[in-house]
Backbone as a chain_set.jsonl record, in Angstrom:
{"seq": "MKFKESETIELKEIVTKEIKKEIVAFANSYGGKLYIGVKDDGTVIGLKNFDETSLQIINIIRDSIKPDLSMFVRYNALEIEGKEILEIEIQSGNNKPYYLSDKGPRPEGVYVRQGNSC", "coords": {"N": [[0.813, -1.193, 0.105], [0.679, 2.213, -0.94], [1.184, 5.348, 0.426], [-0.052, 8.579, 0.245], [-0.47, 12.082, 0.807], [-3.516, 13.841, 0.62], [-6.617, 15.518, -0.081], [-8.16, 14.037, 1.556], [-6.6, 12.46, 3.131], [-4.104, 12.324, 5.632], [-0.851, 12.129, 6.717], [1.15, 11.135, 9.469], [4.14, 10.864, 11.354], [4.287, 10.527, 14.064], [2.271, 11.156, 17.169], [1.44, 14.581, 17.595], [0.796, 17.605, 19.262], [-0.306, 19.23, 17.391], [-1.927, 17.609, 15.787], [-4.723, 17.563, 16.376], [-5.781, 19.64, 15.043], [-5.909, 18.695, 12.492], [-7.766, 16.81, 12.764], [-10.049, 18.139, 13.478], [-10.343, 19.657, 11.079], [-10.91, 17.695, 9.18], [-13.383, 16.922, 10.17], [-14.907, 19.14, 9.867], [-14.991, 19.324, 7.159], [-15.055, 17.127, 4.513], [-14.504, 14.894, 5.722], [-12.032, 12.242, 6.443], [-8.92, 10.307, 6.405], [-6.529, 9.532, 8.802], [-3.228, 8.639, 9.082], [-1.184, 7.222, 11.443], [2.152, 6.868, 12.067], [3.463, 6.839, 9.559], [5.616, 8.451, 7.386], [5.635, 11.707, 5.846], [6.361, 11.482, 3.201], [5.34, 9.07, 2.656], [6.637, 6.772, 3.488], [6.526, 3.959, 5.548], [6.929, 3.789, 8.909], [6.035, 2.654, 11.212], [4.727, 2.181, 14.651], [5.827, 2.45, 17.897], [4.511, 1.891, 20.286], [1.468, 0.701, 19.979], [-1.005, 0.667, 21.356], [-0.753, 2.805, 23.285], [-0.542, 4.929, 21.603], [-2.958, 4.962, 20.318], [-4.585, 5.594, 22.769], [-3.744, 8.013, 23.301], [-4.777, 9.486, 20.991], [-7.608, 9.133, 21.347], [-7.834, 10.523, 23.841], [-7.228, 13.083, 23.139], [-9.195, 13.665, 21.238], [-11.481, 13.51, 22.795], [-10.889, 15.361, 24.943], [-10.0, 17.807, 23.626], [-11.474, 18.655, 21.552], [-14.454, 20.259, 20.545], [-17.959, 20.456, 19.479], [-18.748, 17.211, 20.95], [-16.966, 14.652, 19.159], [-16.522, 12.123, 19.03], [-18.246, 9.937, 18.337], [-18.017, 9.867, 15.498], [-15.55, 8.98, 14.737], [-13.413, 6.299, 13.807], [-11.098, 3.667, 14.611], [-8.459, 1.842, 13.491], [-6.268, -0.78, 13.297], [-3.53, -1.379, 11.345], [-1.321, -3.531, 9.51], [1.503, -2.953, 7.769], [4.169, -3.771, 5.674], [5.245, -5.312, 7.705], [5.01, -3.747, 9.818], [3.232, -1.994, 12.501], [0.653, 0.307, 12.021], [-1.518, 3.049, 12.733], [-4.742, 3.643, 11.781], [-7.034, 6.228, 11.505], [-10.158, 6.936, 11.001], [-12.125, 9.662, 10.171], [-15.248, 10.95, 10.08], [-17.362, 13.284, 8.282], [-18.711, 15.532, 10.451], [-22.033, 16.135, 11.993], [-22.674, 18.223, 13.499], [-21.538, 20.853, 13.108], [-19.847, 23.995, 13.504], [-16.976, 22.196, 14.28], [-14.391, 22.624, 16.824], [-11.246, 23.664, 18.388], [-11.227, 23.157, 21.776], [-9.929, 24.852, 23.624], [-9.633, 27.174, 22.226], [-12.007, 27.909, 21.434], [-15.132, 28.513, 19.419], [-14.119, 30.306, 17.578], [-12.397, 32.044, 14.726], [-9.651, 31.326, 14.899], [-9.919, 28.848, 16.129], [-11.276, 27.068, 14.694], [-11.047, 24.785, 12.067], [-10.714, 23.798, 8.49], [-10.424, 21.461, 5.825], [-8.41, 21.871, 2.938], [-7.269, 21.002, 0.048], [-4.217, 19.382, 0.679], [-3.887, 20.348, 3.187], [-4.619, 21.941, 6.284]], "CA": [[0.026, 0.045, -0.029], [1.47, 3.406, -1.035], [0.512, 6.434, 1.015], [0.183, 9.912, -0.322], [-1.347, 12.992, 1.346], [-4.468, 14.394, -0.288], [-7.693, 16.23, 0.729], [-8.846, 13.133, 2.546], [-5.537, 11.511, 3.668], [-3.111, 13.018, 6.191], [0.128, 11.15, 7.233], [1.963, 11.571, 10.65], [5.011, 9.919, 12.011], [3.901, 10.41, 15.698], [1.253, 12.025, 17.507], [1.861, 15.744, 18.197], [-0.415, 18.444, 19.551], [-0.962, 19.693, 16.115], [-2.855, 16.774, 15.195], [-6.007, 17.834, 16.761], [-6.202, 20.648, 14.022], [-6.166, 17.915, 11.301], [-9.063, 16.036, 13.039], [-11.212, 19.159, 13.382], [-10.464, 20.094, 9.746], [-11.627, 16.637, 8.557], [-14.779, 16.743, 10.708], [-15.562, 20.24, 9.399], [-14.999, 19.179, 5.748], [-15.649, 15.963, 3.926], [-13.944, 13.58, 6.396], [-10.825, 11.646, 5.965], [-8.25, 9.274, 7.156], [-5.276, 10.019, 9.35], [-2.337, 7.574, 9.303], [-0.012, 7.545, 12.245], [3.295, 5.688, 11.835], [3.758, 6.944, 8.157], [6.13, 9.761, 7.084], [4.988, 12.655, 4.959], [6.667, 10.943, 1.868], [4.644, 7.842, 2.424], [7.423, 5.794, 4.096], [5.997, 3.366, 6.77], [7.97, 3.618, 9.969], [5.387, 1.975, 12.354], [4.55, 2.681, 15.992], [6.571, 1.794, 18.954], [3.425, 1.392, 21.093], [0.182, 0.946, 19.265], [-2.022, 1.041, 22.386], [-0.5, 4.031, 23.915], [-0.779, 5.95, 20.507], [-4.451, 4.983, 20.107], [-5.216, 6.184, 23.892], [-3.444, 9.511, 23.07], [-5.86, 10.061, 20.122], [-8.897, 9.036, 22.111], [-7.888, 11.528, 24.673], [-7.236, 14.373, 22.375], [-10.589, 13.883, 20.719], [-12.362, 13.635, 24.004], [-10.618, 16.583, 25.791], [-9.55, 18.988, 23.076], [-12.256, 19.108, 20.399], [-15.89, 20.381, 20.905], [-18.711, 19.546, 20.22], [-18.179, 15.857, 20.968], [-16.731, 14.155, 17.814], [-16.052, 10.605, 19.309], [-19.109, 8.957, 17.571], [-17.71, 10.139, 14.071], [-14.298, 8.531, 14.574], [-13.089, 4.892, 13.919], [-9.736, 3.408, 14.731], [-8.018, 0.592, 12.876], [-4.808, -1.273, 13.312], [-3.026, -1.966, 10.014], [0.091, -4.112, 9.428], [2.022, -2.748, 6.491], [5.527, -4.018, 5.574], [5.502, -5.876, 8.904], [4.891, -2.608, 10.847], [1.949, -1.682, 12.777], [0.261, 1.74, 11.978], [-2.924, 3.478, 13.158], [-5.671, 4.379, 10.837], [-8.086, 6.946, 12.036], [-11.197, 7.464, 9.959], [-12.898, 10.784, 10.646], [-16.384, 11.315, 9.228], [-17.779, 14.554, 8.433], [-19.793, 15.578, 11.557], [-23.3, 16.815, 11.7], [-22.874, 19.325, 14.442], [-20.548, 21.701, 12.722], [-18.396, 23.77, 13.37], [-16.039, 21.596, 15.37], [-13.356, 23.468, 17.131], [-10.419, 23.357, 19.573], [-11.877, 23.694, 23.033], [-9.226, 25.935, 24.314], [-9.742, 28.441, 21.359], [-13.512, 28.222, 21.183], [-15.683, 28.612, 17.999], [-13.575, 31.653, 16.795], [-11.621, 31.596, 13.565], [-8.413, 30.617, 15.327], [-10.138, 27.446, 16.677], [-11.948, 26.188, 13.721], [-10.206, 24.493, 10.774], [-11.249, 23.056, 7.409], [-9.36, 20.78, 5.002], [-8.393, 22.412, 1.632], [-6.105, 20.27, -0.619], [-3.609, 18.461, 1.534], [-3.584, 21.014, 4.238], [-5.852, 22.498, 7.041]], "C": [[0.869, 1.261, 0.13], [0.634, 4.403, -0.421], [0.885, 7.74, 0.487], [-0.829, 10.94, 0.308], [-2.257, 13.571, 0.216], [-5.485, 15.21, 0.645], [-8.318, 15.373, 1.748], [-7.904, 12.228, 3.325], [-4.492, 12.537, 4.224], [-2.054, 11.933, 6.756], [0.958, 12.003, 8.33], [2.861, 10.435, 11.083], [4.705, 9.461, 13.436], [2.83, 11.342, 15.922], [1.945, 13.295, 18.103], [0.616, 16.554, 18.532], [-1.081, 19.014, 18.499], [-1.896, 18.816, 15.396], [-4.241, 16.893, 15.398], [-6.502, 18.846, 15.643], [-6.663, 19.719, 12.771], [-7.563, 17.188, 11.618], [-10.235, 16.903, 12.834], [-11.482, 19.521, 11.815], [-11.219, 19.031, 8.858], [-13.186, 16.622, 8.983], [-15.609, 17.911, 10.147], [-15.637, 20.184, 7.917], [-15.707, 18.051, 5.268], [-15.318, 14.699, 4.554], [-12.789, 13.134, 5.773], [-10.17, 10.648, 6.778], [-6.824, 9.898, 7.541], [-4.447, 8.739, 9.59], [-1.222, 7.916, 10.156], [0.929, 6.435, 12.223], [3.832, 5.741, 10.408], [4.317, 8.436, 8.008], [5.35, 10.6, 6.121], [5.278, 12.18, 3.507], [6.137, 9.59, 1.622], [5.412, 6.612, 2.983], [6.815, 5.244, 5.471], [7.042, 3.143, 7.745], [7.444, 2.737, 11.099], [5.284, 2.72, 13.675], [5.236, 1.866, 16.908], [5.598, 1.101, 19.891], [2.078, 1.769, 20.622], [-0.865, 1.362, 20.266], [-1.87, 2.408, 22.954], [-0.794, 5.223, 22.722], [-2.288, 6.085, 20.288], [-5.165, 5.721, 21.516], [-4.971, 7.679, 23.823], [-4.416, 10.174, 22.264], [-7.168, 10.202, 20.688], [-8.985, 10.185, 22.985], [-8.021, 12.946, 24.194], [-8.543, 14.675, 21.787], [-11.559, 14.31, 21.779], [-12.142, 15.083, 24.705], [-10.345, 17.851, 24.995], [-10.397, 19.549, 21.961], [-13.737, 19.127, 20.836], [-16.688, 20.738, 19.583], [-18.017, 18.056, 20.134], [-18.217, 15.139, 19.628], [-16.544, 12.605, 17.902], [-16.938, 9.719, 18.429], [-18.765, 8.961, 16.029], [-16.242, 9.595, 13.783], [-14.093, 6.977, 14.733], [-11.688, 4.718, 13.902], [-9.453, 2.004, 14.162], [-6.581, 0.336, 13.042], [-4.483, -1.913, 11.889], [-1.747, -2.52, 10.264], [0.533, -3.958, 8.028], [3.533, -2.902, 6.594], [5.957, -4.544, 6.902], [5.571, -4.875, 10.107], [3.507, -2.365, 11.169], [1.79, -0.119, 12.733], [-1.209, 1.947, 12.544], [-3.602, 4.146, 12.2], [-6.855, 4.937, 11.585], [-8.977, 7.478, 11.081], [-12.082, 8.478, 10.651], [-14.024, 11.132, 9.734], [-16.647, 12.698, 9.295], [-18.942, 14.657, 9.422], [-20.901, 16.293, 11.211], [-23.651, 17.875, 12.654], [-21.756, 20.396, 14.255], [-20.847, 23.228, 13.181], [-17.969, 23.098, 14.585], [-14.836, 22.609, 15.67], [-12.475, 23.116, 18.233], [-11.004, 23.961, 20.679], [-11.211, 24.764, 23.601], [-9.163, 27.288, 23.479], [-11.168, 28.784, 21.136], [-13.819, 28.305, 19.659], [-15.2, 29.879, 17.273], [-12.793, 31.119, 15.66], [-10.264, 30.85, 13.896], [-8.549, 29.155, 15.898], [-10.844, 26.517, 15.824], [-11.124, 26.048, 12.391], [-11.05, 23.721, 9.802], [-10.125, 22.441, 6.631], [-9.511, 21.427, 3.619], [-7.062, 21.771, 0.957], [-5.641, 19.324, 0.376], [-3.131, 19.066, 2.806], [-4.897, 21.528, 4.965], [-5.646, 24.005, 7.343]], "O": [[1.637, 1.416, 1.079], [-0.572, 4.393, -0.665], [2.071, 8.004, 0.287], [-2.017, 10.618, 0.317], [-1.842, 13.754, -0.928], [-5.268, 15.503, 1.82], [-8.935, 15.856, 2.697], [-8.335, 11.351, 4.074], [-4.044, 13.443, 3.52], [-2.501, 10.89, 7.233], [1.342, 13.165, 8.196], [2.471, 9.271, 11.174], [4.834, 8.32, 13.877], [2.477, 12.185, 15.097], [2.846, 13.2, 18.937], [-0.49, 16.206, 18.117], [-2.276, 19.298, 18.568], [-2.592, 19.247, 14.477], [-4.989, 16.329, 14.601], [-7.703, 18.814, 15.375], [-7.681, 19.992, 12.134], [-8.387, 17.029, 10.718], [-11.227, 16.571, 12.186], [-12.619, 19.653, 11.362], [-12.004, 19.364, 7.971], [-14.078, 16.335, 8.185], [-16.817, 17.777, 9.955], [-16.366, 21.018, 7.38], [-16.9, 17.931, 5.545], [-15.698, 13.61, 4.124], [-12.489, 13.55, 4.655], [-10.742, 10.151, 7.748], [-6.135, 10.591, 6.793], [-4.941, 7.828, 10.255], [-0.376, 8.737, 9.802], [0.594, 5.256, 12.337], [4.573, 4.84, 10.013], [3.696, 9.43, 8.385], [4.362, 10.081, 5.603], [4.461, 12.475, 2.634], [6.387, 8.982, 0.582], [4.871, 5.506, 2.948], [6.633, 6.016, 6.413], [7.981, 2.388, 7.49], [8.217, 2.147, 11.853], [5.759, 3.853, 13.755], [5.259, 0.645, 16.751], [5.773, -0.061, 20.259], [1.584, 2.885, 20.789], [-1.563, 2.349, 20.033], [-2.869, 3.116, 23.082], [-1.247, 6.323, 23.037], [-2.811, 7.184, 20.098], [-6.205, 6.363, 21.368], [-5.808, 8.496, 24.204], [-4.91, 11.244, 22.618], [-7.815, 11.242, 20.56], [-10.017, 10.856, 22.996], [-8.74, 13.806, 24.703], [-8.99, 15.821, 21.816], [-12.308, 15.282, 21.677], [-13.083, 15.829, 24.975], [-10.434, 18.929, 25.582], [-10.18, 20.653, 21.463], [-14.227, 18.158, 21.416], [-16.082, 21.285, 18.662], [-17.028, 17.769, 19.459], [-19.272, 15.001, 19.01], [-16.428, 11.928, 16.881], [-16.407, 8.799, 17.807], [-19.237, 8.061, 15.335], [-15.767, 9.758, 12.66], [-14.569, 6.413, 15.718], [-11.004, 5.509, 13.252], [-10.236, 1.084, 14.4], [-5.764, 1.248, 12.918], [-5.137, -2.841, 11.414], [-1.058, -2.055, 11.171], [0.068, -4.679, 7.146], [4.157, -2.283, 7.456], [7.088, -4.215, 7.26], [6.099, -5.151, 11.184], [2.632, -2.482, 10.31], [2.594, 0.638, 13.276], [-1.949, 0.987, 12.76], [-3.144, 5.195, 11.748], [-7.598, 4.196, 12.228], [-8.629, 8.415, 10.364], [-12.73, 8.148, 11.644], [-13.749, 11.603, 8.63], [-16.232, 13.346, 10.256], [-19.977, 14.004, 9.286], [-20.871, 17.043, 10.235], [-24.769, 18.389, 12.656], [-21.111, 20.771, 15.235], [-22.009, 23.631, 13.215], [-18.437, 23.318, 15.701], [-14.393, 23.33, 14.776], [-12.886, 22.286, 19.044], [-11.3, 25.156, 20.655], [-11.898, 25.657, 24.098], [-8.719, 28.331, 23.96], [-11.482, 29.883, 20.678], [-12.95, 28.191, 18.794], [-15.909, 30.414, 16.421], [-12.527, 29.919, 15.58], [-9.863, 29.898, 13.227], [-7.595, 28.406, 16.106], [-11.016, 25.338, 16.135], [-10.639, 26.994, 11.77], [-12.002, 23.052, 10.204], [-8.976, 22.862, 6.764], [-10.64, 21.536, 3.141], [-5.936, 22.063, 1.359], [-6.417, 18.535, 0.915], [-2.22, 18.571, 3.469], [-6.003, 21.553, 4.426], [-6.515, 24.639, 7.941]]}, "num_chains": 1, "name": "protein.A"}
């Protein structure tokens, strides 16, 4: 499987605090998939601790994004090239706009996906 960023696909090597912007952007747009354990160039590096990474994302979505988005998110474990990665499928939400809870529903807290960026 070859990975490439697009309007509906985002690649991340690891979980960072910036990842919540991508999740909000997918929810406010047409939805998409976020792959963690994959470099921007599509190289699969895998995850050191899949369970820990999954829990980080679950907590980010629960604690940092409003309104509640958890019912629009699915998590899948994928094994690619013998390495485990996390696929997070974010559906377009029906309670828009979604925003970062610490910024509120102001322009600096609301994101949308355009092309391969938010």
